LUMBA-52880 format. One record per residue: residue number from 1; chain; x, y, z of N, C-alpha, C in turn. Coordinates in Angstrom, 1 decimal, always signed. Atoms other than C-alpha are relative to their C-alpha. Example, Ala and Ser with C-alpha at 12.3 -4.5 7.8 and 13.67 -1.06 7.14 Angstrom:
<atoms>
> 1, A, +0.9, -1.2, +0.0, +12.3, -4.5, +7.8, +0.9, +1.2, +0.0 $
> 2, A, -0.9, -1.1, +0.0, +13.7, -1.1, +7.1, -0.8, +1.1, +0.8 $
</atoms>
This chain:
<atoms>
> 1, A, +0.0, +1.0, -1.1, +41.6, -4.5, -61.3, +0.9, +0.4, +1.1 $
> 2, A, -0.9, -0.5, -1.1, +44.6, -3.1, -59.5, -0.6, +1.2, +0.8 $
> 3, A, +0.7, -1.1, -0.7, +42.5, -0.1, -58.7, -1.0, -0.5, +1.1 $
> 4, A, +0.9, +0.6, -1.0, +39.9, -2.2, -56.9, +0.7, -0.6, +1.1 $
> 5, A, -0.8, +0.6, -1.1, +42.6, -4.0, -54.9, +0.5, +1.1, +0.9 $
> 6, A, -0.5, -1.1, -0.8, +44.1, -0.7, -53.8, -1.1, +0.7, +0.8 $
> 7, A, +1.2, -0.6, -0.7, +40.6, +0.6, -52.9, -0.4, -0.9, +1.1 $
> 8, A, +0.3, +0.9, -1.0, +39.9, -2.5, -50.9, +1.1, +0.1, +1.2 $
> 9, A, -1.1, -0.1, -1.0, +43.3, -2.1, -49.1, -0.3, +1.2, +0.9 $
> 10, A, +0.3, -1.3, -0.7, +42.1, +1.4, -48.0, -1.3, -0.2, +0.8 $
> 11, A, +1.3, +0.0, -0.6, +38.4, +0.7, -47.3, -0.2, -1.1, +1.0 $
> 12, A, +0.1, +1.1, -1.0, +38.7, -2.6, -45.5, +0.6, +0.4, +1.4 $
> 13, A, -0.5, -0.4, -1.3, +41.0, -1.3, -42.7, -0.8, +1.1, +0.6 $
> 14, A, +0.8, -1.1, -0.5, +39.0, +1.9, -42.5, -1.3, -0.5, +0.6 $
> 15, A, +1.2, +0.6, -0.5, +35.8, -0.1, -42.1, +0.1, -0.8, +1.3 $
> 16, A, -0.3, +0.7, -1.3, +37.3, -2.3, -39.4, +0.2, +1.0, +1.1 $
> 17, A, -0.3, -1.0, -1.0, +38.5, +0.8, -37.5, -1.4, +0.6, +0.4 $
> 18, A, +1.3, -0.6, -0.3, +35.0, +2.4, -37.8, -0.9, -1.0, +0.8 $
> 19, A, +0.8, +1.0, -0.7, +33.3, -0.9, -36.7, +0.5, -0.1, +1.5 $
> 20, A, -0.6, +0.1, -1.4, +35.7, -1.1, -33.7, -0.4, +1.2, +0.8 $
> 21, A, +0.4, -1.2, -0.7, +34.9, +2.5, -32.8, -1.5, -0.1, +0.4 $
> 22, A, +1.5, +0.2, -0.3, +31.2, +1.7, -33.0, -0.2, -0.9, +1.2 $
> 23, A, +0.2, +0.9, -1.1, +31.5, -1.2, -30.7, +0.5, +0.6, +1.3 $
> 24, A, -0.5, -0.7, -1.2, +33.6, +0.8, -28.2, -1.0, +1.0, +0.5 $
> 25, A, +1.0, -1.1, -0.3, +31.1, +3.7, -28.3, -1.3, -0.6, +0.6 $
> 26, A, +1.2, +0.6, -0.5, +28.1, +1.5, -27.9, +0.2, -0.6, +1.4 $
> 27, A, -0.3, +0.6, -1.3, +29.6, -0.4, -24.9, +0.2, +1.1, +1.0 $
> 28, A, -0.2, -1.1, -0.9, +30.6, +2.9, -23.3, -1.3, +0.7, +0.3 $
> 29, A, +1.3, -0.6, -0.2, +27.1, +4.4, -23.8, -0.9, -0.9, +0.9 $
> 30, A, +0.8, +0.9, -0.9, +25.5, +1.2, -22.3, +0.5, +0.1, +1.4 $
> 31, A, -0.5, -0.1, -1.4, +27.8, +1.4, -19.3, -0.4, +1.3, +0.7 $
> 32, A, +0.4, -1.3, -0.5, +27.0, +5.1, -18.8, -1.5, +0.0, +0.3 $
> 33, A, +1.4, +0.0, -0.2, +23.3, +4.5, -19.2, -0.4, -0.9, +1.3 $
> 34, A, +0.3, +0.9, -1.2, +23.3, +1.6, -16.6, +0.5, +0.7, +1.3 $
> 35, A, -0.4, -0.8, -1.2, +25.3, +3.8, -14.2, -1.0, +1.1, +0.4 $
> 36, A, +1.0, -1.1, -0.2, +22.9, +6.7, -14.6, -1.3, -0.6, +0.6 $
> 37, A, +1.2, +0.6, -0.4, +20.0, +4.3, -14.2, +0.1, -0.5, +1.5 $
> 38, A, -0.3, +0.4, -1.3, +21.5, +2.9, -11.0, +0.0, +1.2, +1.0 $
> 39, A, +0.0, -1.2, -0.8, +22.1, +6.4, -9.6, -1.5, +0.5, +0.2 $
> 40, A, +1.4, -0.4, -0.1, +18.5, +7.3, -10.4, -0.8, -0.9, +1.0 $
> 41, A, +0.7, +0.9, -0.9, +17.2, +4.2, -8.6, +0.4, +0.2, +1.4 $
> 42, A, -0.4, -0.2, -1.4, +19.3, +4.9, -5.6, -0.6, +1.3, +0.5 $
> 43, A, +0.6, -1.3, -0.5, +18.1, +8.5, -5.4, -1.5, -0.2, +0.3 $
> 44, A, +1.4, +0.3, -0.2, +14.5, +7.3, -5.8, -0.3, -0.8, +1.3 $
> 45, A, +0.2, +0.8, -1.2, +14.9, +4.8, -3.1, +0.3, +0.9, +1.3 $
> 46, A, -0.3, -0.8, -1.2, +16.4, +7.4, -0.7, -1.2, +0.9, +0.2 $
> 47, A, +1.2, -0.9, -0.2, +13.3, +9.6, -1.3, -1.3, -0.8, +0.3 $
> 48, A, +1.3, +0.7, -0.1, +10.5, +7.1, -1.7, +0.0, -1.0, +1.2 $
> 49, A, +0.1, +0.9, -1.1, +11.5, +4.6, +1.0, -0.5, +0.6, +1.3 $
> 50, A, +0.6, -0.6, -1.3, +10.9, +6.9, +4.0, -1.5, +0.3, -0.2 $
> 51, A, +1.4, -0.3, +0.2, +7.6, +8.0, +2.4, -0.8, -1.3, +0.1 $
> 52, A, +0.7, +1.2, +0.0, +6.6, +4.4, +1.9, -0.1, -0.6, +1.4 $
> 53, A, +0.1, +0.4, -1.3, +7.5, +3.5, +5.4, -1.0, +0.8, +0.8 $
> 54, A, +1.1, -0.8, -0.7, +5.3, +6.4, +6.7, -1.4, -0.5, -0.5 $
> 55, A, +1.3, +0.5, +0.5, +2.5, +5.1, +4.5, -0.4, -1.3, +0.7 $
> 56, A, +0.2, +1.3, -0.7, +2.9, +1.6, +6.0, -0.4, +0.3, +1.5 $
> 57, A, +0.4, -0.3, -1.4, +2.8, +3.1, +9.5, -1.4, +0.6, +0.1 $
> 58, A, +1.4, -0.6, +0.0, -0.3, +5.1, +8.7, -1.1, -1.0, -0.2 $
> 59, A, +1.0, +1.0, +0.3, -2.1, +2.1, +7.3, -0.1, -1.0, +1.2 $
> 60, A, +0.0, +0.8, -1.2, -1.1, +0.0, +10.4, -0.8, +0.7, +1.1 $
> 61, A, +0.7, -0.8, -1.0, -2.4, +2.8, +12.6, -1.5, +0.1, -0.4 $
> 62, A, +1.4, +0.1, +0.5, -5.6, +2.9, +10.5, -0.7, -1.3, +0.4 $
> 63, A, +0.5, +1.3, -0.3, -6.1, -0.8, +11.0, -0.2, -0.2, +1.5 $
> 64, A, +0.1, +0.1, -1.4, -5.5, -0.5, +14.7, -1.2, +0.9, +0.5 $
> 65, A, +1.0, -0.9, -0.4, -7.8, +2.5, +15.1, -1.4, -0.5, -0.3 $
> 66, A, +1.3, +0.5, +0.4, -10.7, +0.8, +13.3, -0.3, -1.4, +0.6 $
> 67, A, +0.3, +1.2, -0.7, -10.4, -2.4, +15.3, -1.3, +0.2, +0.9 $
> 68, A, +1.2, -0.3, -0.8, -13.9, -2.8, +16.9, +0.2, +0.3, +1.4 $
> 69, A, -0.2, -0.2, -1.4, -12.6, -3.0, +20.4, +0.6, +1.4, +0.3 $
> 70, A, -0.6, -1.4, -0.3, -10.4, +0.2, +20.2, -0.9, +1.1, -0.5 $
> 71, A, +0.9, -1.0, +0.5, -13.0, +2.0, +18.1, -1.1, +0.3, +1.0 $
> 72, A, +1.1, -0.2, -1.0, -15.8, +1.4, +20.6, +0.5, +0.7, +1.2 $
> 73, A, -0.6, -0.6, -1.2, -13.6, +2.3, +23.5, +0.3, +1.5, -0.2 $
> 74, A, -0.3, -1.4, +0.3, -12.5, +5.5, +21.9, -1.2, +0.9, -0.2 $
> 75, A, +1.1, -0.8, +0.3, -15.9, +6.7, +20.7, -1.1, +0.0, +1.0 $
> 76, A, +1.1, +0.1, -0.9, -18.3, +5.4, +23.3, +0.3, +0.8, +1.3 $
> 77, A, -0.2, -0.9, -1.1, -18.6, +8.2, +25.9, -1.0, -0.2, +1.1 $
> 78, A, +1.1, +0.3, -1.0, -21.5, +6.8, +27.9, -1.1, +1.0, -0.3 $
> 79, A, +1.2, -0.8, +0.1, -25.0, +8.1, +27.8, -0.5, +0.2, -1.4 $
> 80, A, +0.5, -0.1, +1.4, -25.3, +7.8, +24.0, -1.0, -1.1, -0.3 $
> 81, A, +1.0, +1.1, +0.5, -28.2, +5.9, +22.4, +0.8, -0.9, -1.0 $
> 82, A, -0.6, +1.0, +1.0, -27.4, +2.9, +20.2, +0.1, +0.7, -1.4 $
> 83, A, +0.1, -0.6, +1.3, -28.4, +5.0, +17.2, +1.1, +1.0, -0.2 $
> 84, A, -1.1, -1.1, +0.0, -26.0, +7.9, +18.1, +1.3, -0.7, -0.1 $
> 85, A, -1.3, +0.7, +0.0, -23.2, +5.5, +18.8, +0.3, -0.6, -1.4 $
> 86, A, -0.1, +0.6, +1.3, -23.8, +3.6, +15.6, +0.4, +1.0, -1.1 $
> 87, A, -0.3, -1.0, +1.0, -23.7, +6.8, +13.5, +1.4, +0.5, +0.2 $
> 88, A, -1.4, -0.5, -0.2, -20.5, +8.0, +15.2, +1.0, -1.1, -0.3 $
> 89, A, -0.9, +1.1, +0.3, -18.8, +4.6, +14.8, +0.2, -0.1, -1.5 $
> 90, A, -0.1, +0.1, +1.4, -19.6, +4.4, +11.1, +0.7, +1.3, -0.6 $
> 91, A, -0.6, -1.3, +0.4, -18.6, +8.1, +10.6, +1.5, -0.1, +0.3 $
> 92, A, -1.4, +0.1, -0.4, -15.3, +7.4, +12.4, +0.8, -0.9, -0.9 $
> 93, A, -0.7, +0.9, +0.9, -14.4, +4.4, +10.3, +0.2, +0.6, -1.4 $
> 94, A, -0.1, -0.6, +1.3, -15.2, +6.2, +7.1, +1.0, +1.1, -0.1 $
> 95, A, -0.9, -1.2, +0.0, -13.3, +9.3, +8.1, +1.5, -0.5, +0.1 $
> 96, A, -1.4, +0.6, -0.1, -10.2, +7.2, +9.1, +0.4, -0.5, -1.4 $
> 97, A, -0.3, +0.6, +1.3, -10.4, +5.3, +5.8, +0.3, +1.1, -1.1 $
> 98, A, -0.2, -1.1, +1.0, -10.8, +8.5, +3.7, +1.2, +0.8, +0.3 $
> 99, A, -1.2, -0.8, -0.4, -8.0, +10.2, +5.6, +1.3, -0.7, -0.6 $
> 100, A, -1.2, +0.8, +0.4, -5.6, +7.4, +4.5, -0.2, -0.5, -1.4 $
> 101, A, +0.3, +0.5, +1.3, -7.0, +6.9, +1.0, +1.2, +0.1, -1.0 $
> 102, A, -1.1, -0.2, +0.9, -3.9, +8.3, -0.7, +1.2, -0.9, +0.2 $
> 103, A, -1.1, +0.9, -0.3, -1.6, +5.7, +0.9, +0.0, -1.2, -1.0 $
> 104, A, +0.1, +1.1, +0.9, -2.8, +3.2, -1.7, +1.0, +0.0, -1.1 $
> 105, A, -0.9, -0.1, +1.1, -0.3, +4.4, -4.3, +1.4, -0.7, +0.4 $
> 106, A, -1.3, +0.6, -0.4, +2.6, +3.0, -2.2, -0.1, -1.5, +0.2 $
> 107, A, +0.1, +1.5, -0.3, +1.2, -0.6, -1.9, -0.7, -0.6, -1.2 $
> 108, A, +0.6, +0.7, +1.1, +0.1, -3.3, -4.3, -1.5, +0.0, +0.1 $
> 109, A, +1.5, +0.0, +0.1, -3.5, -3.7, -5.4, -0.5, -1.1, +1.0 $
> 110, A, +0.5, +1.0, -0.9, -3.8, -6.9, -3.3, +0.0, +0.5, +1.5 $
> 111, A, +0.0, -0.5, -1.4, -2.7, -5.2, -0.1, -1.0, +1.0, +0.2 $
> 112, A, +1.1, -1.1, -0.1, -5.0, -2.2, -0.7, -1.3, -0.7, +0.1 $
> 113, A, +1.3, +0.7, +0.0, -7.9, -4.6, -1.4, -0.2, -0.6, +1.3 $
> 114, A, +0.1, +0.6, -1.4, -7.2, -6.4, +1.9, -0.4, +1.1, +1.0 $
> 115, A, +0.4, -1.1, -0.9, -7.4, -3.0, +3.7, -1.4, +0.4, -0.2 $
> 116, A, +1.4, -0.4, +0.2, -10.6, -2.1, +2.0, -1.0, -1.1, +0.5 $
> 117, A, +0.8, +1.0, -0.5, -12.0, -5.5, +2.9, -0.1, +0.0, +1.5 $
> 118, A, +0.0, -0.1, -1.4, -11.0, -5.0, +6.5, -0.9, +1.2, +0.5 $
> 119, A, +0.9, -1.1, -0.3, -12.8, -1.6, +6.6, -1.4, -0.4, -0.2 $
> 120, A, +1.4, +0.4, +0.2, -15.9, -3.1, +5.1, -0.4, -1.0, +1.0 $
> 121, A, +0.4, +1.0, -1.0, -15.8, -6.0, +7.6, -0.4, +0.8, +1.3 $
> 122, A, +0.3, -0.7, -1.2, -15.7, -3.5, +10.5, -1.4, +0.7, -0.1 $
> 123, A, +1.3, -0.7, +0.2, -18.6, -1.5, +9.0, -1.2, -1.1, +0.1 $
> 124, A, +1.0, +1.1, +0.0, -20.5, -4.8, +8.5, -0.3, -0.4, +1.4 $
> 125, A, +0.2, +0.4, -1.4, -20.0, -5.8, +12.1, -0.8, +1.0, +0.8 $
> 126, A, +0.8, -1.1, -0.7, -21.2, -2.4, +13.4, -1.4, +0.0, -0.5 $
> 127, A, +1.3, +0.0, +0.5, -24.2, -2.5, +11.1, -0.8, -1.2, +0.5 $
> 128, A, +0.7, +1.2, -0.5, -25.1, -6.1, +12.1, -0.3, +0.1, +1.4 $
> 129, A, +0.3, -0.2, -1.5, -24.8, -5.3, +15.8, -1.1, +0.9, +0.2 $
> 130, A, +1.0, -1.0, -0.2, -27.0, -2.3, +15.4, -1.4, -0.6, -0.4 $
> 131, A, +1.2, +0.6, +0.5, -29.6, -4.3, +13.4, -0.6, -1.0, +1.0 $
> 132, A, +0.4, +1.1, -1.0, -29.7, -7.0, +16.2, -0.7, +0.6, +1.2 $
> 133, A, +0.5, -0.7, -1.2, -30.8, -4.4, +18.8, -1.4, +0.6, -0.2 $
> 134, A, +1.3, -0.6, +0.2, -34.2, -3.0, +19.5, +0.2, +1.5, +0.1 $
> 135, A, +0.0, -1.4, +0.2, -35.0, +0.7, +19.1, +0.4, +0.8, +1.3 $
> 136, A, -0.2, -0.6, -1.3, -34.7, +1.5, +22.9, +1.4, -0.3, +0.5 $
> 137, A, -1.4, +0.4, -0.5, -31.1, +0.1, +23.2, +0.9, +1.2, +0.2 $
> 138, A, -0.9, -1.1, -0.3, -28.4, +2.3, +24.6, +1.4, -0.4, -0.6 $
> 139, A, -1.3, +0.2, +0.6, -24.8, +2.7, +23.4, +0.7, -1.2, +0.6 $
> 140, A, -0.6, +1.2, -0.6, -23.6, +0.1, +25.9, -0.4, -1.3, -0.6 $
> 141, A, +0.5, +1.2, +0.7, -25.8, -2.5, +24.4, +0.6, -0.2, -1.3 $
> 142, A, -0.7, +0.1, +1.3, -24.4, -1.8, +21.0, +1.4, -0.4, +0.1 $
> 143, A, -1.4, +0.3, -0.2, -20.9, -1.9, +22.3, +0.2, -1.4, +0.3 $
> 144, A, -0.1, +1.4, -0.4, -21.4, -5.3, +23.9, -0.3, -0.9, -1.2 $
> 145, A, +0.3, +0.8, +1.2, -23.0, -6.6, +20.7, +1.2, +0.0, -1.0 $
> 146, A, -1.1, -0.1, +0.9, -20.1, -5.3, +18.6, +1.2, -0.9, +0.5 $
> 147, A, -1.0, +0.9, -0.6, -17.6, -7.0, +21.0, -0.3, -1.4, -0.3 $
> 148, A, +0.4, +1.4, +0.2, -19.5, -10.2, +20.7, +0.1, -0.4, -1.4 $
> 149, A, -0.1, +0.4, +1.4, -19.7, -10.2, +16.9, +1.4, +0.0, -0.4 $
> 150, A, -1.4, +0.0, +0.5, -16.1, -9.3, +16.5, +0.8, -1.2, +0.6 $
> 151, A, -0.6, +1.2, -0.6, -15.1, -12.2, +18.8, -0.4, -1.3, -0.8 $
> 152, A, +0.5, +1.2, +0.8, -17.2, -14.6, +16.6, +0.6, -0.1, -1.4 $
> 153, A, -0.6, +0.0, +1.4, -15.4, -13.6, +13.4, +1.0, -1.1, -0.2 $
> 154, A, -1.0, +1.1, +0.4, -13.7, -16.6, +11.8, +1.1, +0.6, -0.9 $
> 155, A, -0.9, -0.6, +0.9, -12.0, -14.6, +9.1, +0.4, +1.4, +0.4 $
> 156, A, -0.4, -1.3, -0.5, -10.1, -11.7, +10.6, +0.8, +0.7, -1.1 $
> 157, A, -0.6, -0.8, +1.1, -9.5, -9.4, +7.7, +0.9, +1.1, +0.5 $
> 158, A, -0.9, -1.0, -0.5, -7.9, -6.8, +9.9, +1.4, -0.5, +0.2 $
> 159, A, -1.3, +0.6, -0.2, -5.1, -9.1, +10.9, +0.6, -0.4, -1.4 $
> 160, A, -0.6, +0.3, +1.4, -4.7, -10.2, +7.2, +0.5, +1.2, -0.7 $
> 161, A, -0.5, -1.3, +0.7, -4.5, -6.6, +6.0, +1.3, +0.5, +0.7 $
> 162, A, -1.2, -0.4, -0.7, -2.0, -5.8, +8.7, +1.2, -0.8, -0.4 $
> 163, A, -1.1, +0.9, +0.5, +0.1, -8.8, +7.7, +0.4, +0.3, -1.4 $
> 164, A, -0.4, -0.3, +1.3, +0.0, -7.8, +4.1, +0.8, +1.3, -0.1 $
> 165, A, -0.8, -1.3, -0.1, +1.2, -4.2, +4.9, +1.4, -0.3, +0.5 $
> 166, A, -1.3, +0.2, -0.6, +4.0, -5.5, +7.1, +0.9, -0.8, -1.0 $
> 167, A, -0.8, +0.8, +0.9, +5.1, -8.1, +4.5, +0.5, +0.8, -1.2 $
> 168, A, -0.5, -0.9, +1.0, +5.4, -5.4, +1.8, +1.1, +0.9, +0.5 $
> 169, A, -1.0, -0.9, -0.6, +7.4, -3.2, +4.1, +1.3, -0.8, +0.2 $
> 170, A, -1.2, +0.8, -0.3, +9.7, -6.0, +5.1, +0.9, -0.3, -1.2 $
> 171, A, -0.8, +0.2, +1.2, +10.8, -6.4, +1.5, +1.2, +0.9, -0.1 $
> 172, A, -1.1, -1.0, +0.1, +13.0, -3.3, +2.0, +1.1, -0.2, +1.1 $
> 173, A, -0.9, +0.2, -1.1, +14.8, -4.7, +5.0, +0.6, -1.3, +0.0 $
</atoms>
């Protein structure tokens, strides 16, 4: 019996010391891990934030460039038939969109979906305007019809997409 008491006198303090060391080590490791995690997040922010800002700028530029008014003014060179202008406008919108396709990784799915909807709306306006014209129409007739249809739009998806991009970027400031 005396042997068990002597053994407990040795094991119990040793166990308490080991447990204390364990608690100190775990808290130290947690603190180190959180510090490393914070450093990593800071470095990621330093690298990714400028890239994300550039992506936002590019998407805003995309939305500006495919606005029907600026698109028609930029593409319509006069003397084009309605068919030629229609093909050039559609090609320009698709090219602009495809050129900025990789920017979607920097934005939420909702924001990217609003950008896709805006692009589709512009293509729809151009196609509707073209369908409303007769075969002998010139590019100027198509341009007028596009301006007219874009003015009639109740739901401006371009403005909504631009607003979504800006609101995601403003989170960082």
